[in-house]
VEXLUM-820674 format. One record per residue (C-alpha): residue number from 0; x, y, z. Coordinates in nm, 2 decimals. Layout:
N
<NUM, <X, Y, Z>>
...
//
This chain:
617
<0, <-8.13, 2.16, -11.70>>
<1, <-8.17, 2.34, -11.36>>
<2, <-8.03, 2.19, -11.05>>
<3, <-8.28, 2.10, -10.78>>
<4, <-8.19, 2.29, -10.46>>
<5, <-8.10, 2.10, -10.15>>
<6, <-8.40, 2.05, -9.92>>
<7, <-8.27, 2.11, -9.57>>
<8, <-8.43, 1.96, -9.26>>
<9, <-8.43, 2.15, -8.93>>
<10, <-8.54, 2.07, -8.58>>
<11, <-8.63, 2.34, -8.32>>
<12, <-8.45, 2.33, -7.98>>
<13, <-8.32, 2.59, -7.75>>
<14, <-8.55, 2.85, -7.90>>
<15, <-8.40, 2.84, -8.25>>
<16, <-8.39, 2.62, -8.56>>
<17, <-8.10, 2.37, -8.60>>
<18, <-8.01, 2.18, -8.91>>
<19, <-8.01, 1.80, -8.92>>
<20, <-7.69, 1.64, -9.04>>
<21, <-7.75, 1.28, -9.10>>
<22, <-7.66, 1.19, -9.46>>
<23, <-7.35, 1.24, -9.68>>
<24, <-7.55, 1.49, -9.89>>
<25, <-7.60, 1.70, -9.57>>
<26, <-7.22, 1.70, -9.52>>
<27, <-7.14, 1.78, -9.88>>
<28, <-7.39, 2.06, -9.91>>
<29, <-7.29, 2.23, -9.58>>
<30, <-7.09, 2.49, -9.78>>
<31, <-7.42, 2.59, -9.94>>
<32, <-7.59, 2.64, -9.60>>
<33, <-7.58, 3.01, -9.49>>
<34, <-7.34, 3.03, -9.20>>
<35, <-7.59, 3.25, -9.02>>
<36, <-7.78, 2.93, -8.95>>
<37, <-7.48, 2.76, -8.80>>
<38, <-7.47, 2.73, -8.42>>
<39, <-7.10, 2.78, -8.39>>
<40, <-6.84, 2.93, -8.63>>
<41, <-6.53, 2.83, -8.43>>
<42, <-6.42, 2.60, -8.15>>
<43, <-6.10, 2.55, -7.96>>
<44, <-5.87, 2.25, -8.03>>
<45, <-5.80, 2.19, -7.66>>
<46, <-6.03, 2.15, -7.36>>
<47, <-6.31, 1.95, -7.54>>
<48, <-6.43, 1.59, -7.49>>
<49, <-6.32, 1.52, -7.85>>
<50, <-6.00, 1.37, -8.00>>
<51, <-5.75, 1.66, -7.99>>
<52, <-5.54, 1.50, -8.26>>
<53, <-5.83, 1.50, -8.50>>
<54, <-5.90, 1.87, -8.43>>
<55, <-5.53, 1.96, -8.48>>
<56, <-5.53, 1.78, -8.81>>
<57, <-5.84, 1.98, -8.92>>
<58, <-5.68, 2.30, -8.79>>
<59, <-5.46, 2.36, -9.10>>
<60, <-5.33, 2.70, -8.99>>
<61, <-5.24, 2.56, -8.64>>
<62, <-5.38, 2.86, -8.45>>
<63, <-5.55, 2.65, -8.19>>
<64, <-5.91, 2.69, -8.33>>
<65, <-6.12, 2.51, -8.59>>
<66, <-6.32, 2.75, -8.79>>
<67, <-6.61, 2.69, -9.04>>
<68, <-6.39, 2.71, -9.35>>
<69, <-6.15, 2.45, -9.20>>
<70, <-6.44, 2.21, -9.13>>
<71, <-6.57, 2.25, -9.48>>
<72, <-6.22, 2.19, -9.62>>
<73, <-6.18, 1.88, -9.41>>
<74, <-6.51, 1.74, -9.56>>
<75, <-6.40, 1.81, -9.91>>
<76, <-6.05, 1.66, -9.84>>
<77, <-6.20, 1.34, -9.71>>
<78, <-6.46, 1.31, -9.99>>
<79, <-6.18, 1.35, -10.25>>
<80, <-6.01, 1.04, -10.12>>
<81, <-6.30, 0.81, -10.06>>
<82, <-6.47, 0.60, -10.32>>
<83, <-6.81, 0.68, -10.16>>
<84, <-6.90, 0.98, -9.94>>
<85, <-7.15, 0.77, -9.75>>
<86, <-6.86, 0.61, -9.57>>
<87, <-6.84, 0.93, -9.36>>
<88, <-7.19, 0.88, -9.21>>
<89, <-7.19, 0.51, -9.17>>
<90, <-7.17, 0.38, -8.81>>
<91, <-6.81, 0.27, -8.83>>
<92, <-6.48, 0.37, -8.68>>
<93, <-6.25, 0.22, -8.93>>
<94, <-6.12, 0.25, -9.29>>
<95, <-6.06, -0.03, -9.54>>
<96, <-5.83, -0.03, -9.84>>
<97, <-6.13, -0.09, -10.06>>
<98, <-6.27, 0.25, -9.94>>
<99, <-5.99, 0.44, -10.11>>
<100, <-6.02, 0.59, -10.46>>
<101, <-5.82, 0.44, -10.75>>
<102, <-5.62, 0.75, -10.84>>
<103, <-5.27, 0.87, -10.77>>
<104, <-5.35, 1.00, -10.42>>
<105, <-5.57, 0.70, -10.33>>
<106, <-5.30, 0.45, -10.45>>
<107, <-5.04, 0.61, -10.23>>
<108, <-5.27, 0.59, -9.93>>
<109, <-5.35, 0.23, -10.02>>
<110, <-4.99, 0.14, -10.03>>
<111, <-4.92, 0.28, -9.69>>
<112, <-5.24, 0.11, -9.56>>
<113, <-5.12, -0.23, -9.69>>
<114, <-4.78, -0.18, -9.54>>
<115, <-4.93, -0.08, -9.20>>
<116, <-5.16, -0.38, -9.21>>
<117, <-4.86, -0.61, -9.28>>
<118, <-4.67, -0.45, -8.99>>
<119, <-4.97, -0.53, -8.76>>
<120, <-5.00, -0.88, -8.89>>
<121, <-5.34, -0.82, -9.05>>
<122, <-5.47, -0.91, -9.40>>
<123, <-5.53, -0.65, -9.67>>
<124, <-5.91, -0.68, -9.63>>
<125, <-5.89, -0.61, -9.25>>
<126, <-6.00, -0.26, -9.13>>
<127, <-5.77, 0.01, -9.00>>
<128, <-5.88, 0.17, -8.68>>
<129, <-5.76, 0.49, -8.51>>
<130, <-5.57, 0.29, -8.26>>
<131, <-5.38, 0.13, -8.56>>
<132, <-5.29, 0.45, -8.73>>
<133, <-5.18, 0.63, -8.41>>
<134, <-4.86, 0.44, -8.44>>
<135, <-4.83, 0.46, -8.81>>
<136, <-4.56, 0.73, -8.81>>
<137, <-4.36, 0.53, -8.56>>
<138, <-4.39, 0.21, -8.76>>
<139, <-4.30, 0.40, -9.08>>
<140, <-3.98, 0.53, -8.92>>
<141, <-3.90, 0.18, -8.79>>
<142, <-3.92, 0.04, -9.14>>
<143, <-3.69, 0.32, -9.28>>
<144, <-3.44, 0.26, -9.00>>
<145, <-3.45, -0.11, -9.06>>
<146, <-3.39, -0.07, -9.43>>
<147, <-3.11, 0.18, -9.36>>
<148, <-2.94, -0.06, -9.11>>
<149, <-2.96, -0.34, -9.37>>
<150, <-2.77, -0.12, -9.62>>
<151, <-2.47, -0.08, -9.39>>
<152, <-2.14, -0.12, -9.59>>
<153, <-1.99, -0.47, -9.57>>
<154, <-1.62, -0.34, -9.57>>
<155, <-1.57, -0.13, -9.27>>
<156, <-1.22, 0.04, -9.23>>
<157, <-1.20, -0.03, -8.86>>
<158, <-1.44, -0.33, -8.83>>
<159, <-1.66, -0.31, -8.52>>
<160, <-1.47, 0.00, -8.41>>
<161, <-1.56, 0.20, -8.72>>
<162, <-1.85, 0.40, -8.57>>
<163, <-1.63, 0.52, -8.28>>
<164, <-1.34, 0.60, -8.51>>
<165, <-1.57, 0.78, -8.75>>
<166, <-1.72, 0.99, -8.47>>
<167, <-1.36, 1.09, -8.35>>
<168, <-1.27, 1.17, -8.71>>
<169, <-1.57, 1.39, -8.75>>
<170, <-1.48, 1.59, -8.43>>
<171, <-1.14, 1.70, -8.58>>
<172, <-1.22, 1.70, -8.96>>
<173, <-1.30, 2.07, -8.97>>
<174, <-0.99, 2.17, -8.78>>
<175, <-0.77, 1.95, -9.00>>
<176, <-0.91, 2.09, -9.32>>
<177, <-0.85, 2.44, -9.18>>
<178, <-0.49, 2.36, -9.09>>
<179, <-0.40, 2.22, -9.43>>
<180, <-0.57, 2.52, -9.60>>
<181, <-0.35, 2.76, -9.40>>
<182, <-0.05, 2.55, -9.50>>
<183, <-0.13, 2.58, -9.87>>
<184, <-0.18, 2.95, -9.84>>
<185, <0.15, 2.99, -9.66>>
<186, <0.33, 2.78, -9.93>>
<187, <0.16, 2.99, -10.20>>
<188, <0.29, 3.31, -10.05>>
<189, <0.64, 3.16, -10.02>>
<190, <0.67, 3.23, -9.65>>
<191, <0.84, 3.01, -9.40>>
<192, <0.61, 3.11, -9.11>>
<193, <0.32, 3.33, -9.02>>
<194, <0.13, 3.45, -8.72>>
<195, <-0.14, 3.20, -8.65>>
<196, <-0.35, 3.44, -8.45>>
<197, <-0.41, 3.81, -8.43>>
<198, <-0.28, 4.02, -8.14>>
<199, <-0.63, 4.06, -8.00>>
<200, <-0.68, 3.68, -8.00>>
<201, <-0.35, 3.64, -7.83>>
<202, <-0.44, 3.89, -7.56>>
<203, <-0.78, 3.73, -7.51>>
<204, <-0.62, 3.40, -7.40>>
<205, <-0.43, 3.56, -7.12>>
<206, <-0.70, 3.81, -7.02>>
<207, <-0.92, 3.57, -6.82>>
<208, <-0.89, 3.20, -6.74>>
<209, <-1.27, 3.17, -6.79>>
<210, <-1.24, 3.26, -7.16>>
<211, <-0.90, 3.10, -7.23>>
<212, <-1.03, 2.76, -7.35>>
<213, <-1.30, 2.92, -7.56>>
<214, <-1.04, 3.14, -7.73>>
<215, <-0.80, 2.85, -7.78>>
<216, <-1.06, 2.65, -7.95>>
<217, <-1.06, 2.90, -8.24>>
<218, <-0.68, 2.88, -8.28>>
<219, <-0.53, 2.64, -8.54>>
<220, <-0.43, 2.29, -8.44>>
<221, <-0.06, 2.38, -8.45>>
<222, <0.19, 2.63, -8.60>>
<223, <0.14, 2.64, -8.97>>
<224, <0.41, 2.46, -9.18>>
<225, <0.44, 2.53, -9.55>>
<226, <0.54, 2.17, -9.59>>
<227, <0.19, 2.07, -9.47>>
<228, <0.30, 1.83, -9.19>>
<229, <0.08, 1.83, -8.88>>
<230, <0.26, 1.72, -8.56>>
<231, <0.06, 1.45, -8.38>>
<232, <0.25, 1.43, -8.05>>
<233, <0.41, 1.77, -7.98>>
<234, <0.33, 2.13, -8.05>>
<235, <-0.05, 2.09, -8.06>>
<236, <-0.31, 2.34, -7.96>>
<237, <-0.37, 2.26, -7.58>>
<238, <-0.75, 2.29, -7.63>>
<239, <-0.73, 2.01, -7.90>>
<240, <-0.46, 1.79, -7.76>>
<241, <-0.69, 1.54, -7.60>>
<242, <-0.91, 1.49, -7.91>>
<243, <-0.61, 1.47, -8.13>>
<244, <-0.46, 1.20, -7.91>>
<245, <-0.78, 0.99, -7.95>>
<246, <-0.77, 1.06, -8.32>>
<247, <-0.42, 0.93, -8.34>>
<248, <-0.49, 0.62, -8.14>>
<249, <-0.83, 0.52, -8.29>>
<250, <-0.78, 0.62, -8.65>>
<251, <-0.43, 0.71, -8.76>>
<252, <-0.25, 0.42, -8.59>>
<253, <-0.48, 0.14, -8.71>>
<254, <-0.49, 0.26, -9.07>>
<255, <-0.15, 0.43, -9.12>>
<256, <0.06, 0.29, -8.84>>
<257, <0.25, 0.47, -8.57>>
<258, <0.35, 0.81, -8.70>>
<259, <0.43, 1.14, -8.54>>
<260, <0.32, 1.37, -8.82>>
<261, <0.03, 1.37, -9.07>>
<262, <0.05, 1.51, -9.42>>
<263, <-0.25, 1.63, -9.63>>
<264, <-0.23, 1.33, -9.86>>
<265, <-0.25, 1.10, -9.57>>
<266, <-0.54, 1.30, -9.43>>
<267, <-0.72, 1.25, -9.77>>
<268, <-0.64, 0.88, -9.76>>
<269, <-0.81, 0.86, -9.41>>
<270, <-1.12, 1.04, -9.54>>
<271, <-1.14, 0.82, -9.84>>
<272, <-1.13, 0.51, -9.62>>
<273, <-1.44, 0.63, -9.44>>
<274, <-1.61, 0.77, -9.75>>
<275, <-1.86, 0.48, -9.80>>
<276, <-1.94, 0.46, -9.43>>
<277, <-1.98, 0.84, -9.42>>
<278, <-2.23, 0.83, -9.71>>
<279, <-2.42, 0.56, -9.53>>
<280, <-2.43, 0.77, -9.21>>
<281, <-2.56, 1.07, -9.40>>
<282, <-2.84, 0.86, -9.54>>
<283, <-2.97, 0.79, -9.19>>
<284, <-3.35, 0.87, -9.20>>
<285, <-3.45, 1.17, -9.00>>
<286, <-3.74, 1.14, -8.76>>
<287, <-3.98, 1.36, -8.95>>
<288, <-4.35, 1.32, -9.02>>
<289, <-4.42, 1.15, -9.35>>
<290, <-4.70, 1.33, -9.54>>
<291, <-4.87, 1.02, -9.68>>
<292, <-4.87, 0.84, -9.35>>
<293, <-5.01, 1.15, -9.18>>
<294, <-5.29, 1.17, -9.45>>
<295, <-5.38, 0.81, -9.39>>
<296, <-5.41, 0.88, -9.01>>
<297, <-5.62, 1.19, -9.09>>
<298, <-5.85, 1.01, -9.32>>
<299, <-5.92, 0.73, -9.06>>
<300, <-5.99, 0.99, -8.80>>
<301, <-6.22, 1.18, -9.02>>
<302, <-6.42, 0.87, -9.11>>
<303, <-6.47, 0.82, -8.73>>
<304, <-6.52, 1.18, -8.61>>
<305, <-6.64, 1.41, -8.89>>
<306, <-7.01, 1.35, -8.85>>
<307, <-6.99, 1.38, -8.47>>
<308, <-6.80, 1.71, -8.50>>
<309, <-7.05, 1.85, -8.75>>
<310, <-7.34, 1.77, -8.51>>
<311, <-7.15, 1.96, -8.23>>
<312, <-7.05, 2.25, -8.45>>
<313, <-7.31, 2.33, -8.71>>
<314, <-7.58, 2.22, -8.47>>
<315, <-7.59, 2.11, -8.11>>
<316, <-7.79, 1.80, -8.17>>
<317, <-7.65, 1.59, -7.89>>
<318, <-7.69, 1.86, -7.63>>
<319, <-8.04, 1.98, -7.71>>
<320, <-8.19, 1.64, -7.79>>
<321, <-8.04, 1.48, -7.48>>
<322, <-7.92, 1.19, -7.69>>
<323, <-7.56, 1.20, -7.56>>
<324, <-7.29, 1.43, -7.42>>
<325, <-7.19, 1.73, -7.62>>
<326, <-6.82, 1.77, -7.69>>
<327, <-6.80, 2.07, -7.45>>
<328, <-6.96, 1.88, -7.16>>
<329, <-6.67, 1.77, -6.93>>
<330, <-6.88, 1.54, -6.70>>
<331, <-7.12, 1.55, -6.41>>
<332, <-7.09, 1.72, -6.08>>
<333, <-7.27, 1.58, -5.77>>
<334, <-7.31, 1.84, -5.50>>
<335, <-7.59, 1.96, -5.27>>
<336, <-7.82, 1.66, -5.35>>
<337, <-7.81, 1.75, -5.72>>
<338, <-7.63, 1.63, -6.03>>
<339, <-7.52, 1.90, -6.28>>
<340, <-7.46, 1.78, -6.63>>
<341, <-7.36, 2.11, -6.79>>
<342, <-7.00, 2.12, -6.67>>
<343, <-6.72, 2.27, -6.89>>
<344, <-6.34, 2.28, -6.84>>
<345, <-6.19, 2.62, -6.78>>
<346, <-5.84, 2.74, -6.75>>
<347, <-5.88, 3.08, -6.58>>
<348, <-6.20, 3.11, -6.37>>
<349, <-6.17, 3.48, -6.31>>
<350, <-6.13, 3.56, -6.68>>
<351, <-6.40, 3.31, -6.77>>
<352, <-6.65, 3.46, -6.52>>
<353, <-6.63, 3.81, -6.68>>
<354, <-6.81, 3.69, -6.99>>
<355, <-6.99, 3.39, -6.86>>
<356, <-7.19, 3.62, -6.62>>
<357, <-7.38, 3.74, -6.92>>
<358, <-7.54, 3.40, -6.96>>
<359, <-7.77, 3.46, -6.65>>
<360, <-7.69, 3.11, -6.54>>
<361, <-7.58, 3.03, -6.18>>
<362, <-7.23, 2.90, -6.23>>
<363, <-7.02, 2.73, -5.96>>
<364, <-6.65, 2.70, -6.03>>
<365, <-6.48, 2.40, -5.87>>
<366, <-6.12, 2.29, -5.84>>
<367, <-6.11, 1.91, -5.91>>
<368, <-5.82, 1.70, -5.78>>
<369, <-5.74, 1.34, -5.85>>
<370, <-5.42, 1.14, -5.80>>
<371, <-5.20, 1.45, -5.81>>
<372, <-5.38, 1.59, -6.12>>
<373, <-5.59, 1.91, -6.10>>
<374, <-5.85, 2.07, -6.33>>
<375, <-6.10, 2.34, -6.30>>
<376, <-6.46, 2.32, -6.41>>
<377, <-6.76, 2.55, -6.43>>
<378, <-7.09, 2.38, -6.34>>
<379, <-7.43, 2.52, -6.42>>
<380, <-7.70, 2.49, -6.15>>
<381, <-8.03, 2.53, -6.34>>
<382, <-8.28, 2.38, -6.09>>
<383, <-8.33, 2.40, -5.71>>
<384, <-8.19, 2.69, -5.51>>
<385, <-7.86, 2.83, -5.40>>
<386, <-7.91, 2.85, -5.03>>
<387, <-7.65, 2.59, -4.95>>
<388, <-7.40, 2.67, -5.22>>
<389, <-7.10, 2.82, -5.04>>
<390, <-6.73, 2.86, -5.13>>
<391, <-6.54, 2.57, -4.97>>
<392, <-6.82, 2.30, -5.00>>
<393, <-6.71, 1.97, -5.14>>
<394, <-6.86, 1.74, -5.40>>
<395, <-6.76, 1.47, -5.65>>
<396, <-6.70, 1.53, -6.02>>
<397, <-6.72, 1.24, -6.27>>
<398, <-6.55, 1.32, -6.59>>
<399, <-6.65, 1.20, -6.94>>
<400, <-6.43, 0.88, -6.89>>
<401, <-6.61, 0.80, -6.56>>
<402, <-6.32, 0.89, -6.33>>
<403, <-6.41, 1.05, -6.00>>
<404, <-6.25, 1.37, -5.88>>
<405, <-6.27, 1.56, -5.55>>
<406, <-6.44, 1.89, -5.62>>
<407, <-6.43, 2.20, -5.41>>
<408, <-6.62, 2.52, -5.48>>
<409, <-6.39, 2.82, -5.53>>
<410, <-6.62, 3.08, -5.69>>
<411, <-6.99, 3.13, -5.75>>
<412, <-7.17, 3.35, -6.00>>
<413, <-7.50, 3.43, -5.83>>
<414, <-7.80, 3.42, -6.06>>
<415, <-8.17, 3.31, -6.01>>
<416, <-8.21, 2.93, -6.04>>
<417, <-8.59, 2.89, -6.01>>
<418, <-8.91, 3.09, -5.95>>
<419, <-8.96, 2.90, -5.63>>
<420, <-8.63, 3.03, -5.50>>
<421, <-8.71, 3.39, -5.62>>
<422, <-9.05, 3.38, -5.43>>
<423, <-8.90, 3.29, -5.10>>
<424, <-8.59, 3.49, -5.14>>
<425, <-8.71, 3.82, -4.97>>
<426, <-8.84, 3.63, -4.67>>
<427, <-8.52, 3.43, -4.63>>
<428, <-8.32, 3.75, -4.65>>
<429, <-8.54, 3.91, -4.39>>
<430, <-8.51, 3.61, -4.15>>
<431, <-8.14, 3.60, -4.22>>
<432, <-8.10, 3.97, -4.14>>
<433, <-8.31, 3.94, -3.82>>
<434, <-8.11, 3.64, -3.72>>
<435, <-7.78, 3.82, -3.78>>
<436, <-7.89, 4.12, -3.57>>
<437, <-8.00, 3.89, -3.28>>
<438, <-7.67, 3.71, -3.31>>
<439, <-7.48, 4.03, -3.30>>
<440, <-7.69, 4.16, -3.00>>
<441, <-7.65, 3.83, -2.81>>
<442, <-7.28, 3.83, -2.88>>
<443, <-7.23, 4.19, -2.77>>
<444, <-7.43, 4.13, -2.45>>
<445, <-7.24, 3.81, -2.37>>
<446, <-6.91, 3.99, -2.42>>
<447, <-7.03, 4.28, -2.20>>
<448, <-7.13, 4.04, -1.92>>
<449, <-6.80, 3.85, -1.95>>
<450, <-6.60, 4.17, -1.93>>
<451, <-6.80, 4.29, -1.63>>
<452, <-6.74, 3.96, -1.45>>
<453, <-6.37, 3.97, -1.53>>
<454, <-6.35, 4.33, -1.41>>
<455, <-6.54, 4.25, -1.09>>
<456, <-6.31, 3.95, -1.02>>
<457, <-6.00, 4.16, -1.08>>
<458, <-6.12, 4.44, -0.85>>
<459, <-6.21, 4.19, -0.58>>
<460, <-5.87, 4.03, -0.60>>
<461, <-5.69, 4.37, -0.58>>
<462, <-5.90, 4.47, -0.28>>
<463, <-5.83, 4.14, -0.10>>
<464, <-5.46, 4.18, -0.17>>
<465, <-5.46, 4.54, -0.04>>
<466, <-5.66, 4.46, 0.27>>
<467, <-5.94, 4.69, 0.17>>
<468, <-6.30, 4.61, 0.25>>
<469, <-6.52, 4.52, -0.04>>
<470, <-6.75, 4.78, -0.17>>
<471, <-7.10, 4.74, -0.06>>
<472, <-7.34, 4.62, -0.32>>
<473, <-7.57, 4.89, -0.44>>
<474, <-7.94, 4.85, -0.39>>
<475, <-8.17, 4.81, -0.68>>
<476, <-8.29, 5.16, -0.79>>
<477, <-8.64, 5.14, -0.92>>
<478, <-8.64, 5.50, -1.04>>
<479, <-8.33, 5.45, -1.24>>
<480, <-8.50, 5.18, -1.45>>
<481, <-8.85, 5.34, -1.46>>
<482, <-8.77, 5.51, -1.79>>
<483, <-8.66, 5.18, -1.94>>
<484, <-8.98, 5.00, -1.83>>
<485, <-9.19, 5.29, -1.96>>
<486, <-9.02, 5.27, -2.30>>
<487, <-9.07, 4.90, -2.32>>
<488, <-9.44, 4.94, -2.23>>
<489, <-9.49, 5.21, -2.49>>
<490, <-9.32, 4.99, -2.75>>
<491, <-9.54, 4.69, -2.67>>
<492, <-9.85, 4.91, -2.66>>
<493, <-9.76, 5.06, -3.00>>
<494, <-9.71, 4.71, -3.15>>
<495, <-10.04, 4.59, -3.00>>
<496, <-10.22, 4.90, -3.13>>
<497, <-10.08, 4.85, -3.48>>
<498, <-10.18, 4.48, -3.48>>
<499, <-10.53, 4.57, -3.35>>
<500, <-10.56, 4.83, -3.63>>
<501, <-10.46, 4.58, -3.89>>
<502, <-10.70, 4.32, -3.75>>
<503, <-10.99, 4.57, -3.74>>
<504, <-10.91, 4.67, -4.09>>
<505, <-10.92, 4.31, -4.21>>
<506, <-11.25, 4.23, -4.04>>
<507, <-11.40, 4.54, -4.18>>
<508, <-11.37, 4.37, -4.52>>
<509, <-11.60, 4.11, -4.66>>
<510, <-11.47, 3.76, -4.61>>
<511, <-11.41, 3.70, -4.97>>
<512, <-11.19, 4.01, -4.98>>
<513, <-10.95, 3.90, -4.71>>
<514, <-10.76, 3.63, -4.92>>
<515, <-10.70, 3.90, -5.19>>
<516, <-10.54, 4.12, -4.92>>
<517, <-10.30, 3.85, -4.82>>
<518, <-10.23, 3.78, -5.19>>
<519, <-10.16, 4.14, -5.25>>
<520, <-9.92, 4.16, -4.96>>
<521, <-9.73, 3.85, -5.09>>
<522, <-9.71, 4.00, -5.43>>
<523, <-9.59, 4.33, -5.29>>
<524, <-9.31, 4.15, -5.11>>
<525, <-9.22, 3.88, -5.36>>
<526, <-9.33, 4.05, -5.68>>
<527, <-9.01, 4.24, -5.77>>
<528, <-8.79, 3.94, -5.70>>
<529, <-9.02, 3.71, -5.90>>
<530, <-9.03, 3.96, -6.19>>
<531, <-8.65, 3.99, -6.21>>
<532, <-8.60, 3.62, -6.18>>
<533, <-8.86, 3.56, -6.46>>
<534, <-8.68, 3.79, -6.70>>
<535, <-8.34, 3.63, -6.62>>
<536, <-8.46, 3.27, -6.63>>
<537, <-8.62, 3.34, -6.97>>
<538, <-8.30, 3.49, -7.10>>
<539, <-8.06, 3.22, -6.99>>
<540, <-7.82, 3.13, -7.28>>
<541, <-7.53, 2.90, -7.33>>
<542, <-7.34, 3.13, -7.56>>
<543, <-7.14, 3.34, -7.32>>
<544, <-7.03, 3.03, -7.12>>
<545, <-6.88, 2.88, -7.44>>
<546, <-6.76, 3.21, -7.58>>
<547, <-6.55, 3.26, -7.26>>
<548, <-6.39, 2.93, -7.33>>
<549, <-6.28, 3.01, -7.69>>
<550, <-6.59, 2.92, -7.89>>
<551, <-6.76, 3.15, -8.14>>
<552, <-7.13, 3.08, -8.08>>
<553, <-7.34, 3.21, -8.36>>
<554, <-7.69, 3.14, -8.22>>
<555, <-7.90, 3.23, -7.92>>
<556, <-7.87, 2.90, -7.76>>
<557, <-8.13, 2.94, -7.48>>
<558, <-8.17, 2.72, -7.18>>
<559, <-8.54, 2.75, -7.08>>
<560, <-8.70, 2.62, -6.76>>
<561, <-8.79, 2.27, -6.88>>
<562, <-8.45, 2.22, -7.05>>
<563, <-8.27, 2.36, -6.75>>
<564, <-8.45, 2.12, -6.52>>
<565, <-8.32, 1.83, -6.73>>
<566, <-7.96, 1.95, -6.70>>
<567, <-7.97, 1.97, -6.32>>
<568, <-8.13, 1.66, -6.16>>
<569, <-8.27, 1.70, -5.80>>
<570, <-8.26, 1.41, -5.56>>
<571, <-8.57, 1.19, -5.58>>
<572, <-8.66, 0.85, -5.44>>
<573, <-8.65, 0.57, -5.70>>
<574, <-8.99, 0.44, -5.83>>
<575, <-9.18, 0.20, -5.60>>
<576, <-8.94, 0.28, -5.31>>
<577, <-9.06, 0.19, -4.96>>
<578, <-9.04, 0.47, -4.71>>
<579, <-9.08, 0.47, -4.33>>
<580, <-9.22, 0.80, -4.21>>
<581, <-9.14, 0.73, -3.84>>
<582, <-8.83, 0.93, -3.74>>
<583, <-8.69, 0.80, -3.41>>
<584, <-8.50, 1.13, -3.36>>
<585, <-8.78, 1.37, -3.46>>
<586, <-8.87, 1.65, -3.23>>
<587, <-9.13, 1.57, -2.96>>
<588, <-9.48, 1.66, -3.04>>
<589, <-9.65, 1.92, -2.83>>
<590, <-9.94, 1.84, -2.60>>
<591, <-10.28, 1.86, -2.77>>
<592, <-10.40, 2.10, -2.50>>
<593, <-10.15, 2.36, -2.64>>
<594, <-10.34, 2.37, -2.97>>
<595, <-10.67, 2.37, -2.78>>
<596, <-10.56, 2.68, -2.58>>
<597, <-10.43, 2.86, -2.89>>
<598, <-10.75, 2.78, -3.08>>
<599, <-10.97, 2.91, -2.80>>
<600, <-10.76, 3.24, -2.79>>
<601, <-10.80, 3.28, -3.17>>
<602, <-11.18, 3.22, -3.14>>
<603, <-11.21, 3.48, -2.86>>
<604, <-11.01, 3.74, -3.06>>
<605, <-11.23, 3.68, -3.37>>
<606, <-11.55, 3.71, -3.16>>
<607, <-11.43, 4.02, -2.99>>
<608, <-11.34, 4.19, -3.32>>
<609, <-11.67, 4.09, -3.47>>
<610, <-11.86, 4.24, -3.17>>
<611, <-11.65, 4.56, -3.21>>
<612, <-11.74, 4.57, -3.58>>
<613, <-12.12, 4.52, -3.51>>
<614, <-12.11, 4.78, -3.24>>
<615, <-11.95, 5.03, -3.47>>
<616, <-12.24, 4.99, -3.71>>
//
């Protein structure tokens, strides 16, 4: 019997087809979907608006990225432990004991789940949430420590002082074993004495006071005795004298009485007295992660997060259908009477901008500060214009949790934002250039006049101080300025002649042709800017922005004009808002006679040009 192939459903958004992931069958069959149809093949573990702990549990090789095979493995892992795969796509954020399979793995998870529920004071049928399992490892270790403490031996050699005595005994145990071993070797060789250190070790002690103690710590506790009697009061290694004094007071005296030497048999007796306590101490549970408890936490997280991750990895459903925030959207930036919803967190703006510039999207990098914390975002401006976007401008950034941050622009990637901006861009540049030239000219003239006045005042003060008579003011020389006046007159005449020629040329055309002339001039000026902007606006893509942040985007995730307009909202009055058009501080209106005069002049010019045209015919 042939198996019926999976019928995939797709929706088109961003200029490409994206798969719908809504059922358990969709998740289970993802490994059969060609990865060329996936939107992303990898995403970073950090820097997303998604539970980092969940991503780290899916990231089995712990390289900081979740890749397609790891996502597929997480799906299979969860399905193998659940009684029904539909649990992964149900609108729930919890796991119940009844959801687990009745096999060896499932029973182990169920046992841990019941124990955790008991610790939380819940019944077996109550659900386990992510908040519950976040402390599962801690509670597991608490249970182990409690059981270990309950197993403490009843007969302690030193009573309440046993832990302190055992700690002191452990400090000297290695040196005592070493001493008695040396004694046995000396007795075996039949020698009465032996050098306890080499000549090099002896010289090292006296070579430098800074290394003397470190060298002495390696020496034996005392001179080796073939009889195996360790002195406890005199003849001890100076580096160990203090610890041995505590050992004698806390351990030897309470158990063996006051004695000045300690034999190997007595040392063995002391170790045997602490043997049961030592075994209990060695059984102390180590704070390591329990695999079964970790698996329980992972399963609860996957039940909550797996479907959301798939719809932000295999497809970008939330982003392109505008039904919620994508996991890469850090929040919303309010600046320049706009709200920008495509904001992502970046670590290195300079490095990010190198690749993100290929997106053809105007990006504004902002440093955001809040209560001593700092983060950097890149906000996409996809509607309006960039005339007022300047480094240093301030705004407010609201993160995904609704917290407000002070945002300051630190870097801007200039790209066309709209066709409207592209149309007016040449004229704005021309006005800006003329304005800059006038400002420079005015500034230079003002400086020249100021310098001249200062110079004149200085000269006058010097002449007055020296008793010299002031220089007579020179008379105005008309001949000197005749050339300047002539040049100005010629310039005005040339401009007037040019304007007259243009006017004559226009009125030599039919009336219906004149609008096309103006349209042609506008296209000549704004056409190149419009054409370049049109190509860039129609090639805007999300890929480079996310790739620069550690993603591996597999699709041409376009951001066209309508979708871009939805990502950047311009300021608009609310519906049915009342508006008063009277501005008390508006500029005063000109007298109506001014418009009458200018209208009469325009009519006279038109009549004169018409007469000239008729006369020419």
